[in-house]
C-alpha positions as CSV (number, residue, x, y, z in Angstrom):
1,M,-30.0,65.1,76.4
2,T,-33.5,64.3,77.2
3,S,-35.1,64.3,80.6
4,G,-38.3,63.5,82.4
5,K,-38.6,59.7,81.2
6,T,-41.0,57.2,82.7
7,V,-39.2,54.3,84.2
8,L,-40.9,51.2,85.6
9,F,-38.8,48.9,87.9
10,I,-40.2,45.3,88.3
11,K,-39.2,42.7,90.9
12,P,-40.6,39.5,89.4
13,Y,-42.6,37.0,91.3
14,F,-40.7,34.7,93.5
15,E,-41.8,32.7,96.6
16,D,-39.3,33.4,99.3
17,I,-39.1,33.3,103.1
18,S,-38.6,37.1,102.9
19,I,-41.0,39.5,101.2
20,M,-39.3,42.9,101.5
21,P,-38.8,45.9,99.4
22,S,-35.7,45.8,97.1
23,L,-33.0,48.1,98.4
24,G,-31.3,47.9,95.0
25,I,-34.5,49.2,93.2
26,G,-35.1,51.7,96.0
27,Y,-31.7,53.3,95.6
28,L,-32.1,53.5,91.8
29,A,-35.5,55.0,91.9
30,S,-34.2,57.7,94.3
31,V,-31.4,58.5,91.9
32,L,-33.8,58.8,89.0
33,R,-36.2,60.8,90.8
34,Q,-33.6,63.2,91.7
35,G,-33.1,63.7,87.9
36,N,-36.9,64.5,87.5
37,H,-37.8,61.2,85.9
38,N,-41.1,59.5,86.5
39,V,-40.5,56.3,88.5
40,Y,-42.8,53.4,89.1
41,I,-42.3,50.1,91.2
42,I,-44.0,46.9,91.0
43,D,-42.8,44.1,93.5
44,N,-44.7,41.0,92.1
45,S,-43.4,38.9,94.9
46,L,-45.8,40.9,97.0
47,E,-48.5,41.7,94.5
48,K,-48.6,38.4,92.7
49,L,-50.2,39.8,89.6
50,S,-51.1,37.6,86.7
51,Y,-49.3,38.2,83.4
52,D,-52.5,39.9,82.1
53,S,-52.8,42.2,85.1
54,M,-49.1,43.0,84.7
55,R,-49.6,43.7,81.0
56,K,-52.4,46.2,81.9
57,H,-50.0,47.9,84.5
58,I,-47.4,48.2,81.8
59,E,-49.8,49.6,79.4
60,S,-51.2,52.2,81.9
61,I,-47.8,53.4,82.9
62,S,-46.3,53.4,79.4
63,P,-42.7,53.3,80.4
64,D,-39.7,54.4,78.3
65,V,-37.5,52.0,80.2
66,V,-38.5,48.8,82.1
67,G,-35.8,47.8,84.6
68,I,-36.1,44.3,86.0
69,T,-34.0,42.9,88.9
70,S,-33.0,39.2,89.1
71,S,-31.3,36.7,91.3
72,T,-30.7,33.2,90.0
73,P,-34.0,31.6,91.3
74,M,-36.1,34.3,89.6
75,I,-34.3,34.7,86.3
76,Y,-37.1,33.0,84.1
77,E,-39.6,35.3,85.5
78,S,-37.3,38.3,84.9
79,I,-36.9,37.3,81.3
80,A,-40.7,36.8,81.1
81,M,-41.2,40.3,82.4
82,A,-38.9,41.6,79.5
83,R,-40.8,39.7,77.0
84,L,-44.1,40.9,78.3
85,S,-42.8,44.5,78.2
86,K,-41.8,44.1,74.5
87,E,-45.2,42.7,73.7
88,V,-46.8,45.8,75.1
89,S,-44.5,48.1,73.0
90,S,-41.3,47.3,71.1
91,D,-40.3,50.9,71.9
92,I,-39.9,50.0,75.5
93,V,-36.2,49.6,76.4
94,T,-35.7,46.5,78.5
95,L,-32.9,46.4,81.1
96,I,-32.1,43.5,83.5
97,G,-29.8,43.8,86.3
98,G,-28.8,42.1,89.6
99,C,-26.4,39.4,90.9
100,H,-27.4,36.7,88.3
101,P,-27.4,38.9,85.2
102,S,-24.0,40.5,86.3
103,V,-22.4,37.0,85.7
104,Q,-24.6,35.5,83.0
105,Y,-25.1,38.6,80.9
106,E,-23.8,36.8,77.7
107,E,-26.2,33.9,78.0
108,I,-29.2,36.2,78.7
109,L,-28.5,38.4,75.8
110,Q,-27.7,35.6,73.2
111,E,-30.9,33.6,74.2
112,N,-33.4,36.4,74.7
113,H,-33.8,38.9,71.9
114,F,-36.3,41.0,74.0
115,V,-33.7,42.0,76.6
116,D,-32.1,45.0,75.2
117,Y,-29.4,45.5,77.8
118,V,-28.0,43.9,80.9
119,Y,-26.6,46.0,83.6
120,I,-23.5,44.8,85.4
121,G,-22.9,45.3,89.1
122,E,-23.8,48.4,91.1
123,G,-25.9,50.8,89.4
124,E,-26.3,54.1,91.1
125,E,-23.3,55.9,89.4
126,C,-24.5,55.1,85.8
127,I,-28.3,54.6,85.8
128,S,-29.2,58.3,85.1
129,D,-26.9,58.4,82.0
130,F,-28.5,55.3,80.7
131,V,-32.2,56.4,81.3
132,E,-31.5,59.9,79.9
133,N,-29.7,59.0,76.8
134,V,-30.9,55.5,75.6
135,E,-33.0,55.2,72.5
136,P,-35.4,52.5,71.5
137,S,-34.3,52.7,67.8
138,R,-30.7,52.0,68.2
139,K,-28.2,50.2,70.5
140,M,-25.9,52.4,72.4
141,S,-22.9,51.9,74.7
142,F,-23.1,52.8,78.3
143,N,-20.7,52.3,81.3
144,N,-21.4,48.8,83.1
145,V,-23.9,47.7,80.4
146,A,-23.7,44.8,77.9
147,Y,-25.9,44.5,74.7
148,M,-26.0,42.4,71.5
149,E,-24.9,44.0,68.2
150,N,-24.2,42.2,64.9
151,G,-24.6,38.9,66.7
152,A,-22.0,39.7,69.3
153,V,-22.2,40.7,72.9
154,V,-20.6,44.2,73.4
155,M,-19.6,45.3,76.9
156,G,-19.4,49.1,77.9
157,D,-16.6,50.5,79.9
158,P,-16.5,49.6,83.6
159,A,-17.4,52.3,85.9
160,P,-16.1,52.7,89.6
161,Y,-18.2,51.5,92.4
162,T,-20.0,54.1,94.5
163,S,-17.2,55.6,96.8
164,K,-19.3,57.9,99.0
165,S,-22.2,56.0,100.3
166,D,-23.4,59.1,102.3
167,N,-24.0,60.9,99.0
168,L,-26.9,58.4,98.0
169,Q,-30.2,59.4,98.8
170,F,-32.2,57.0,101.0
171,P,-34.1,54.3,99.1
172,A,-37.4,55.5,97.7
173,F,-39.7,53.3,99.9
174,D,-42.6,55.6,99.3
175,L,-42.8,54.2,95.7
176,F,-43.5,50.7,97.1
177,N,-46.7,49.3,98.5
178,M,-45.3,49.5,102.2
179,E,-48.5,48.7,104.0
180,G,-48.8,45.6,101.9
181,Y,-45.4,44.3,103.0
182,F,-46.4,44.9,106.7
183,Q,-49.7,43.3,106.4
184,K,-48.6,40.3,104.3
185,G,-45.6,39.3,106.3
186,N,-42.6,41.4,105.8
187,K,-40.2,39.0,107.5
188,F,-36.6,38.0,106.6
189,G,-36.2,34.5,108.1
190,F,-37.9,32.7,111.0
191,S,-36.7,34.4,114.1
192,Q,-37.8,37.9,113.3
193,R,-40.1,39.3,116.0
194,T,-42.3,41.7,114.2
195,L,-43.7,42.2,110.8
196,R,-43.1,46.0,111.0
197,S,-39.5,45.7,109.8
198,L,-37.4,46.9,106.9
199,P,-34.0,46.0,105.5
200,I,-31.1,48.4,105.8
201,M,-27.6,48.4,104.3
202,A,-24.8,50.1,106.2
203,T,-21.8,48.9,104.2
204,R,-20.9,47.7,100.7
205,G,-18.3,45.5,99.3
206,C,-16.3,42.5,100.7
207,P,-12.6,42.0,100.8
208,S,-12.9,38.2,101.4
209,K,-12.0,35.7,98.7
210,C,-14.6,33.0,99.3
211,T,-14.7,30.9,96.0
212,F,-18.4,30.5,95.9
213,C,-19.3,34.2,96.3
214,Q,-20.1,36.5,93.3
215,R,-19.1,39.8,95.3
216,F,-21.7,41.7,93.4
217,L,-20.9,45.0,95.2
218,G,-17.2,44.7,94.7
219,N,-14.1,43.7,96.7
220,R,-13.5,47.2,98.4
221,F,-15.2,47.7,101.8
222,R,-17.2,50.9,101.9
223,Y,-19.1,52.2,105.0
224,R,-21.6,54.8,105.7
225,S,-20.9,57.5,108.4
226,P,-22.7,56.9,111.7
227,D,-24.6,60.1,111.3
228,N,-25.8,59.1,107.7
229,L,-27.0,55.5,108.8
230,V,-28.6,56.7,112.1
231,S,-30.5,59.5,110.2
232,E,-32.0,56.8,108.0
233,I,-32.9,54.7,110.9
234,K,-34.6,57.6,112.6
235,F,-36.5,58.5,109.4
236,L,-37.9,55.0,108.8
237,M,-38.9,54.8,112.4
238,K,-40.8,58.0,112.2
239,R,-42.3,57.6,108.8
240,Y,-43.3,54.0,108.9
241,G,-43.2,53.1,112.5
242,I,-40.5,50.6,112.1
243,C,-39.2,48.9,115.3
244,D,-37.0,45.9,113.8
245,F,-34.3,46.3,111.3
246,N,-32.6,43.6,109.1
247,I,-29.0,44.7,108.4
248,I,-28.2,42.8,105.2
249,D,-24.6,43.7,104.9
250,D,-22.0,41.0,104.0
251,N,-19.6,42.3,106.7
252,Y,-21.0,44.9,108.9
253,T,-18.7,44.4,111.7
254,F,-15.4,44.5,109.5
255,F,-14.5,48.0,110.7
256,K,-15.1,47.9,114.5
257,K,-14.5,51.6,115.0
258,N,-17.3,52.6,112.8
259,V,-19.6,50.1,114.5
260,I,-18.9,51.5,118.0
261,Q,-19.4,55.1,116.7
262,T,-22.8,54.1,115.2
263,V,-23.9,52.6,118.5
264,E,-22.9,55.7,120.3
265,E,-24.9,57.9,117.8
266,I,-27.9,55.5,118.3
267,H,-27.8,56.1,122.1
268,S,-27.3,59.8,121.7
269,K,-30.5,60.1,119.9
270,G,-32.4,57.9,122.3
271,L,-33.5,55.4,119.6
272,Q,-35.1,52.2,120.7
273,M,-35.3,49.2,118.3
274,K,-34.6,45.7,117.5
275,I,-31.9,44.6,114.9
276,R,-30.9,41.2,113.3
277,F,-28.4,40.1,110.8
278,P,-30.1,37.7,108.6
279,N,-27.6,37.9,105.8
280,G,-24.8,36.7,108.0
281,V,-22.0,38.3,110.0
282,R,-18.4,37.0,110.1
283,E,-17.8,35.8,113.6
284,D,-14.1,36.2,113.5
285,F,-14.7,40.0,113.7
286,L,-16.6,39.8,116.8
287,D,-15.3,40.2,120.4
288,E,-17.1,40.7,123.7
289,E,-16.7,44.5,123.7
290,L,-18.3,44.5,120.1
291,L,-21.0,42.2,121.1
292,D,-21.8,44.2,124.3
293,A,-22.2,47.3,122.1
294,L,-24.4,45.5,119.6
295,K,-26.7,44.2,122.4
296,S,-27.1,47.6,123.9
297,I,-28.8,48.8,120.7
298,G,-31.2,45.8,120.5
299,V,-29.4,43.4,118.3
300,Y,-30.9,40.0,119.2
301,D,-30.2,37.6,116.4
302,L,-26.7,36.8,114.8
303,D,-26.5,34.5,111.7
304,F,-23.1,33.3,110.7
305,G,-21.9,32.2,107.3
306,F,-20.2,29.2,108.4
307,E,-20.8,27.4,105.0
308,S,-19.1,24.1,106.1
309,G,-18.3,21.9,109.0
310,S,-15.3,20.4,107.4
311,Q,-12.0,22.2,107.7
312,K,-10.9,20.7,104.5
313,V,-13.8,22.2,102.6
314,L,-13.4,25.6,104.4
315,D,-9.8,25.7,103.2
316,I,-11.0,24.8,99.6
317,M,-13.4,27.7,99.8
318,K,-10.8,30.1,101.2
319,K,-12.9,31.2,104.0
320,G,-10.0,31.7,106.3
321,K,-11.8,30.2,109.2
322,K,-11.0,27.5,111.8
323,L,-13.7,25.2,113.2
324,T,-12.6,25.6,116.8
325,E,-12.6,29.3,116.6
326,M,-16.1,29.2,114.9
327,S,-17.5,27.1,117.8
328,E,-15.9,29.3,120.4
329,K,-17.7,32.5,118.9
330,V,-21.0,30.6,119.0
331,V,-20.5,29.8,122.7
332,L,-19.6,33.5,123.4
333,C,-22.6,34.8,121.6
334,K,-25.1,32.4,123.3
335,R,-23.4,33.2,126.6
336,L,-24.2,37.0,126.0
337,G,-27.8,36.2,125.2
338,F,-28.0,36.3,121.3
339,K,-30.0,34.1,119.3
340,T,-27.6,32.4,116.9
341,S,-28.1,30.6,113.6
342,A,-25.8,29.6,110.7
343,T,-25.9,28.9,107.0
344,F,-24.1,25.9,105.3
345,L,-23.8,24.9,101.7
346,F,-23.0,21.7,99.9
347,G,-21.6,21.1,96.5
348,T,-18.2,22.8,96.7
349,P,-15.9,21.2,94.1
350,G,-13.8,18.6,95.9
351,E,-16.3,18.1,98.6
352,T,-17.3,14.5,99.3
353,I,-20.3,12.7,101.0
354,E,-18.1,12.3,104.1
355,D,-17.4,16.0,104.1
356,M,-21.1,16.7,104.0
357,E,-21.8,14.3,106.8
358,E,-19.1,16.1,108.8
359,T,-20.9,19.5,108.2
360,V,-24.1,18.0,109.5
361,R,-22.5,16.6,112.7
362,Y,-20.8,20.0,113.2
363,A,-24.1,21.9,112.7
364,L,-25.7,19.7,115.3
365,S,-22.8,20.1,117.6
366,I,-23.3,23.9,117.9
C-alpha cells in the first residue's frame, strides 16, 4: 500500500446565490490529510479561473488524483475539469462525485472516457482506500465506486454510511481561500445578515419518502452529539470570526431531544451567534417549546420545504403534510418573531396547470 499521494479537489465554476466552501470536499480533505496525503482545493465558483489558468494550477500541483464534485447544474463543468486533468497528464486519476453523479454514473462513464471513476454517495468511509490503492495504469474495484471495463459499467460493493459522525474530523476549511469567501459575498440566500458566515452540518440522512428527492446521504437519520457540534461552532467562531451559521441539514429538528441538548450546550458555553436554516426545515417537527429554544441561540430565519400548495400534489409527492397544518406553523413562527420563507417546485408527474396556480395562490396567502 502506498501513501503520501497528492490529491486535488475541484469545485467547478457555477453561478449561484451561495458561494460557500463545500462541506463535502472539506470532510474528504480532512480524512485524506489524516492519512498523510497532500491535499489541495480549488473552488472555481469563487476563484473564477479560466481553463488556461486552471490547467496551470493542475500542472503546478501535479496531482495523482483529481476529485471533482458536481450537482446537476454544474455537471458539464465537472466533466470539463476531468477532461482538462487528463490533458495535463493521462496518469492523473479522475474521480467525479456528488449528488448528480451518484444517480447518473452510468451515463457519465459511458459518454466521457476521461472520467476514470464515479463515486456513489457518502465518501468519508472509503476515500482513503481509493486514494491509497488506485493506479493510473489499470482499473480497480473499490467500494461505492463505478467505472468502465470492457465497454460495461462495473459497480463496486456498497459501503455503509458513516455511522458515528462524531468520529469525523471537522472540514478542512484552512485549505480553502476563506477570506475570499468573506470578501466576495459568502451568502446563502437573501436574508442572511452577515457575510462572515459558514455552513455547518449537524445531522445526516432523511427518513422521509418524498418522491422528488435523491436522499444522497441515505435514509437513516444520524446526528452529531451536542458536545461535538458545539465544539466545531466554538472553533469556527474563534478561528475565522464567524458570527452567522447556515445549518444545511435536511431535517435538523427531527430529534427534538438532541436539539434541546445542543441549545443547552451553547448556553453553557456562553456563545453568541446568528443561525439560519436556508436548506429548509420540516415545520411538522416544530412546536412552541422547540422554537423558543432555537430563538434563544440566535435562530432568526426558517425556510420550509413546502414544495406545493396543492394537497393533491403533496400526496403524490408523499410529503406526509397537510396544507392547513403548514399554514398554522407559519403563523406560529411569525408570531414568535422568526423570518420565514418557503420553497416550492413545479413539474411533479401528475401535476396540472391548475395545481401550479393553486400553489402560487397558497404561497401568496402565507
